C-alpha positions as CSV (number, residue, x, y, z in Angstrom):
1,M,138.1,60.4,156.7
2,L,135.4,58.6,156.3
3,Y,135.1,54.9,156.5
4,R,135.0,52.6,153.9
5,D,135.5,48.9,153.9
6,P,132.8,47.0,151.7
7,G,134.2,43.6,153.0
8,D,133.2,44.4,155.8
9,K,129.4,43.3,156.4
10,R,129.0,46.1,159.6
11,V,127.1,49.5,159.4
12,F,128.3,50.9,161.9
13,V,132.1,50.2,163.2
14,P,133.4,51.5,166.5
15,K,135.9,53.9,166.4
16,K,139.9,54.0,168.4
17,G,137.9,56.9,171.3
18,G,135.0,56.1,171.6
19,G,131.7,56.0,170.0
20,V,130.4,54.2,166.8
21,A,131.3,55.3,162.7
22,L,129.3,54.4,159.0
23,N,131.2,52.1,157.1
24,F,130.4,54.3,153.5
25,G,130.8,50.3,151.9
26,H,127.5,49.4,153.3
27,P,124.7,50.6,151.3
28,V,122.8,51.0,154.3
29,A,124.9,53.8,155.8
30,W,124.9,55.6,152.6
31,W,120.7,55.8,153.3
32,I,121.3,55.9,156.9
33,L,123.2,59.4,155.5
34,V,120.0,60.7,153.4
35,C,117.5,59.6,155.7
36,T,119.0,61.8,158.5
37,T,120.9,64.2,157.0
38,I,120.1,65.6,153.8
39,I,116.8,65.2,153.6
40,P,115.4,67.1,156.5
41,L,118.7,69.4,155.8
42,I,115.6,69.8,152.3
43,I,112.6,69.9,154.4
44,V,114.0,72.9,156.5
45,T,115.5,75.1,153.8
46,A,112.8,74.0,152.2
47,V,109.7,75.8,155.1
48,T,112.5,78.5,155.7
49,V,112.1,79.8,151.9
50,A,108.0,79.5,152.6
51,V,108.1,81.6,155.4
52,L,110.3,84.9,154.2
53,A,108.5,84.6,150.9
């Protein structure tokens, strides 16, 4: 489940079992997700297609 609380000003929220989760109610969390997951996935896909083509 995604943690989403716009009233919470923290970007990283501690989880009960340890570790941290992103607060997707905060706009910075979306930028972190895009920059660390989506953009690298697009780059890897593009390079893979270019090599195989």
